N, C-alpha and C positions, 0 to 999 in steps of 0.2 A: 284122621285128618278132620273129622267133623268137630272133635272136642278143640283141637288147635284154632279151627275157623271161628268157633264160638268166642274163644278168647280173644283172638285177633280183632272180632267185630266190636269188641267192648273197648278197644284201645282209642285214647283222644289222641289226634293229630292236629297240629296248628295248620290252618288254612290261610294263606297269605294272599290278598288281593293288591295287586300292583297297580296302582294309579298312574304312575309313569315313571321314567328314569330320565336323568340328565347328567352329563359330565361336566364337573365344575373345577375351577382352579382352587387348590387347597387354601390359598389366601382369601377367596371369596368365602368358603365356608368358614375360615376362622373369623371373618368380620359378622358373621350372623348374629342380629340381636333380635329381641322379640319384637315382631311386627314385620320382619323381612319377608318379603314374598319371593318365591321361587318359581319362575314360569316353566311349565313343562311343554315339551313338544308333542302335545297329544290333545286331539280335540275332546272336548267334554262329551261328546255324543259316540265317542268310539268305545269299544268293548273294552273292558279290564282284563287283565291275564291273572288266572287263580293258579296258586302253586302251592304243592306240597312238598315240603323238604327242599325247598328252592328249585323245583323242577315244574314246569308248566304242566297242568292237567286239563285246563279248559279256559273258557271266557266267560264273561258276564258282564251285565249292565248295572250300574249304580241305580239304587233305588231308595226312596224315603219311606220307612216304616215307623210312623209315629214320629218320635224324636230321634230315631236312631237311623243308621244307614243299613242297608242291606245288599245283597247282589242276587239279581235275577240270572241264572245260569242260562247261556245262549249256545254254548257248545261245550261238550265233554268228550275227552279223548277215549280211546278204546279202554275196557277194563284192564288190560295187561300193562298197559302203559300207566295207569293210575296206580296198580299195585307196585311196579316198578319204581315208581316215584317214592314208595315209603322207605325203601332202603337207601343207604348213603352210596356213594360212588365206589367206595372201597368195598363194601358189603356185596354190590352188585356184582362186581368182578370175582370176589373171593367166593360167592355162594352161587354164581350163575350156573354150574354144574348141579347143585342141589335142589334149588329150587326154580321151577319155571313160572314166571308171572302168568303166563296165559292159563296154565293149569290151576293155579289159585284163583284167578279171575273166574274160570269156568265153575269151580267149586263155590265160589261167593255168589254167583248168579244162581245156581241151581238151589241156594238156601231159601226157604220159604220165610 
């Protein structure tokens, strides 16, 4: 398992930071033009949701790093949930008997 973990730890995964969500009428979306402002029902001071594979894994606050944005992590779910988020819903159901996310998480945490 040690070799498999070394390979897994080198994988790149997309991290998505959700600024906010809003439901809109399709006609309003169709009418978007450059300069359109979409108001979100979220305070600028609220935590942002961190997602891997479109599954929430934690929260953070927006920060400015030079000319870039960043996220200061304020909450991270348990390691098993983060590992489970890496698979698709179909994979999670199909391989649930083969891979235990908690065992993988424990193995990852024991790595130096």
